[in-house]
Legacy VTK file of the C-alpha trace (Angstrom):
# vtk DataFile Version 3.0
C-alpha trace
ASCII
DATASET POLYDATA
POINTS 254 float
8.892 -18.562 0.445
7.151 -15.286 -0.437
9.631 -12.471 -1.062
9.116 -8.733 -1.579
11.817 -6.775 -3.448
12.090 -3.011 -2.904
14.718 -1.648 -5.293
14.530 1.501 -7.435
17.100 0.446 -10.049
15.305 -1.848 -12.489
18.475 -3.565 -13.697
19.533 -4.265 -10.102
16.033 -5.547 -9.262
16.034 -7.926 -12.240
19.495 -9.236 -11.352
18.490 -9.687 -7.717
15.369 -11.612 -8.725
17.444 -13.829 -11.034
19.947 -14.593 -8.258
17.140 -15.287 -5.811
15.447 -17.803 -8.068
18.785 -19.510 -8.679
19.524 -19.786 -4.954
15.924 -20.432 -3.827
13.828 -22.037 -6.592
10.913 -22.286 -4.165
10.764 -18.487 -3.874
7.722 -16.544 -5.069
8.368 -12.865 -5.811
5.238 -11.118 -4.528
6.162 -7.732 -5.988
9.026 -5.514 -7.146
8.615 -1.967 -5.833
10.666 1.166 -6.477
9.831 3.724 -3.788
9.163 4.406 -0.112
5.532 5.284 -0.883
4.976 2.086 -2.862
6.485 0.046 -0.020
4.219 1.634 2.573
1.074 1.126 0.468
1.939 -2.486 -0.415
2.724 -3.492 3.170
-0.514 -1.885 4.381
-2.597 -3.777 1.836
-0.990 -7.249 1.734
-0.081 -10.026 4.175
3.495 -9.828 5.400
5.897 -11.672 3.071
8.307 -14.256 4.463
11.282 -12.069 3.568
11.968 -8.572 2.208
15.016 -7.568 0.188
15.259 -3.806 0.477
17.611 -1.259 -1.054
18.422 1.490 1.442
18.484 4.397 -1.050
15.161 4.575 -2.954
13.825 7.012 -5.513
11.871 9.087 -3.000
14.010 8.736 0.127
15.564 6.319 2.596
13.924 2.931 3.062
13.965 3.504 6.831
11.032 5.899 6.307
8.909 2.808 5.582
9.444 1.603 9.154
8.203 4.960 10.460
4.826 4.583 8.716
4.031 0.871 8.866
4.895 -2.003 11.182
7.181 -4.358 9.278
6.934 -7.879 10.714
9.002 -9.593 8.015
12.756 -10.169 8.301
14.775 -7.963 5.954
17.959 -8.356 3.926
19.226 -4.847 3.161
21.153 -4.063 -0.009
23.165 -0.908 -0.640
26.171 0.510 -2.407
27.313 2.083 0.878
28.251 0.635 4.250
27.156 3.619 6.364
23.840 2.205 7.556
24.696 -1.222 8.974
23.932 -0.311 12.598
20.615 1.302 11.712
19.672 -1.685 9.546
20.181 -4.203 12.332
17.767 -2.293 14.539
14.852 -3.135 12.212
14.571 -6.909 11.650
17.763 -7.188 9.589
18.872 -10.694 8.615
21.881 -9.459 6.668
23.397 -6.405 5.016
24.746 -6.919 1.485
26.913 -4.454 -0.401
26.363 -3.944 -4.128
27.182 -5.430 -6.515
25.644 -8.422 -4.769
27.553 -11.665 -5.185
25.730 -14.967 -5.548
27.675 -16.612 -2.716
26.850 -13.744 -0.322
23.154 -13.836 -1.170
23.120 -17.604 -0.665
24.726 -17.177 2.763
22.102 -14.568 3.692
19.282 -16.887 2.601
20.758 -19.760 4.607
20.952 -17.467 7.621
17.272 -16.593 7.092
16.312 -20.290 6.901
18.155 -21.076 10.145
16.556 -18.173 11.981
13.070 -18.619 10.521
12.227 -22.287 9.980
9.035 -22.676 7.959
5.880 -22.728 10.076
2.237 -23.219 9.068
0.921 -19.968 7.612
-1.696 -19.378 10.298
-1.993 -15.689 9.403
-3.001 -16.412 5.817
-5.388 -19.123 6.971
-7.104 -16.799 9.453
-7.275 -14.038 6.838
-8.933 -16.472 4.438
-11.442 -17.492 7.105
-12.236 -13.836 7.844
-12.760 -13.202 4.140
-15.415 -15.902 4.083
-17.432 -14.100 6.730
-20.143 -11.685 5.550
-18.984 -8.055 5.653
-21.074 -5.354 7.262
-20.082 -2.140 5.548
-20.950 1.381 6.627
-24.352 2.339 5.165
-25.115 5.609 6.950
-23.137 8.189 8.883
-23.972 10.874 11.438
-22.387 14.269 10.760
-22.572 17.594 12.556
-24.460 20.451 10.936
-24.028 23.515 13.137
-25.714 22.655 16.403
-27.671 19.774 14.887
-26.816 16.275 13.685
-27.588 15.008 10.187
-27.861 11.424 8.961
-26.265 10.820 5.542
-26.690 7.653 3.519
-23.562 6.408 1.727
-25.473 6.628 -1.572
-25.495 10.426 -1.061
-21.690 10.629 -0.826
-19.496 11.701 -3.740
-16.088 11.465 -2.053
-14.129 11.776 1.184
-10.904 13.756 1.468
-8.509 15.108 4.073
-7.277 18.667 4.490
-5.290 20.066 7.409
-5.660 16.682 9.171
-9.469 16.863 9.022
-11.567 14.369 7.046
-14.480 15.747 5.022
-17.464 14.177 3.281
-18.854 15.787 0.119
-22.424 14.989 -0.987
-23.303 14.319 -4.610
-26.570 16.275 -4.948
-26.065 19.356 -2.797
-22.232 19.455 -2.997
-22.164 20.199 0.722
-19.076 19.448 2.783
-19.219 17.976 6.293
-16.387 17.082 8.683
-16.478 13.447 9.825
-14.927 11.691 12.787
-13.144 8.932 10.865
-9.653 9.192 9.334
-9.320 7.886 5.773
-7.427 4.788 6.944
-10.424 3.764 9.056
-12.986 4.713 6.406
-11.171 2.571 3.861
-11.938 -0.528 5.948
-15.548 0.499 6.686
-16.729 1.369 3.166
-17.974 -1.140 0.599
-15.043 -1.695 -1.827
-17.531 -2.243 -4.657
-18.553 1.429 -4.346
-15.548 3.231 -2.854
-11.838 3.275 -3.724
-8.932 5.085 -2.102
-7.065 6.620 -5.023
-4.269 8.265 -3.006
-3.415 9.362 0.518
-5.926 12.216 0.373
-9.064 10.957 -1.444
-11.580 8.117 -1.333
-13.970 8.236 -4.302
-17.400 6.715 -4.847
-17.644 5.206 -8.312
-20.803 7.151 -9.207
-18.967 10.431 -8.554
-16.549 9.930 -11.455
-17.471 12.208 -14.368
-14.359 12.026 -16.536
-10.851 10.520 -16.478
-7.685 11.568 -18.289
-4.168 10.053 -18.542
-1.677 11.915 -16.366
2.093 11.896 -15.965
3.964 8.855 -14.587
1.098 6.447 -15.455
-1.275 8.296 -13.144
-4.921 9.093 -13.871
-6.588 12.467 -13.359
-10.232 12.243 -12.261
-12.978 14.840 -12.643
-15.883 14.365 -10.246
-19.408 15.560 -9.785
-19.630 17.729 -7.859
-16.170 19.052 -8.822
-13.445 19.207 -6.192
-11.554 22.426 -5.472
-8.403 20.276 -5.337
-6.813 18.246 -8.121
-7.771 14.560 -7.886
-5.099 12.214 -9.244
-4.827 8.444 -8.837
-1.326 7.667 -7.555
1.043 5.566 -9.670
0.993 2.719 -7.142
-2.821 2.523 -7.147
-3.491 3.109 -10.852
-3.540 -0.571 -11.875
-5.838 -1.556 -8.987
-8.047 1.452 -9.739
-8.569 0.297 -13.340
-9.516 -3.173 -12.135
-11.930 -1.685 -9.595
-13.632 0.390 -12.293
-14.666 -2.785 -14.139
-15.663 -4.615 -10.977
-12.506 -6.691 -10.500
-12.175 -6.449 -6.713
-9.007 -7.600 -4.900
LINES 1 255
254 0 1 2 3 4 5 6 7 8 9 10 11 12 13 14 15 16 17 18 19 20 21 22 23 24 25 26 27 28 29 30 31 32 33 34 35 36 37 38 39 40 41 42 43 44 45 46 47 48 49 50 51 52 53 54 55 56 57 58 59 60 61 62 63 64 65 66 67 68 69 70 71 72 73 74 75 76 77 78 79 80 81 82 83 84 85 86 87 88 89 90 91 92 93 94 95 96 97 98 99 100 101 102 103 104 105 106 107 108 109 110 111 112 113 114 115 116 117 118 119 120 121 122 123 124 125 126 127 128 129 130 131 132 133 134 135 136 137 138 139 140 141 142 143 144 145 146 147 148 149 150 151 152 153 154 155 156 157 158 159 160 161 162 163 164 165 166 167 168 169 170 171 172 173 174 175 176 177 178 179 180 181 182 183 184 185 186 187 188 189 190 191 192 193 194 195 196 197 198 199 200 201 202 203 204 205 206 207 208 209 210 211 212 213 214 215 216 217 218 219 220 221 222 223 224 225 226 227 228 229 230 231 232 233 234 235 236 237 238 239 240 241 242 243 244 245 246 247 248 249 250 251 252 253
């Protein structure tokens, strides 16, 4: 049973994990996240877990914001110190609604309820994903962009980075430092570009590895990146993506 924990209080998260493993020794904790943003990013990038345990009040807002940005297919057990959100919780895949401090007997009852409602089935989704990963990938090699009244063909080797501004996606070239609007949003580009060359460092930027000129430690475990050509906006790797970014730099792809 793969479980995702979203809880911004580290002590509460550790206690919840301990109780889970006592009540369900077969459980595998896929991740422990602390914020709405981290939850959105993780759910976009990973297969749906079997179960999510989610605190309602997170460091950067209400957990219900996650459901506004990503489709959550997993059943959820909500945890909270307040009982004001029960109705809202049961509108979004809620299995149960536990008040803090969480008691072992109540968590066990919630897990039993989950098992009754979701008997274990073959993991066809993971199997299909594995099969797709074995297929050769055809990544975007060239792109057509508008240049005034003409159209220009740009090879991906000419690209330094992509970024969004005012809901428009732009491409910046590495030699001429020219900026062109493109038709793809970053979410789509992320799936089209070769992950060996390109990495999405935050919601606003996708960088090509050859564009990185210098890196510096930044606050909250983030990384500030200087590029060539330089960007007129600050480029910072988000906290949630910093670990994956470091692995990508040395060629350790997910």
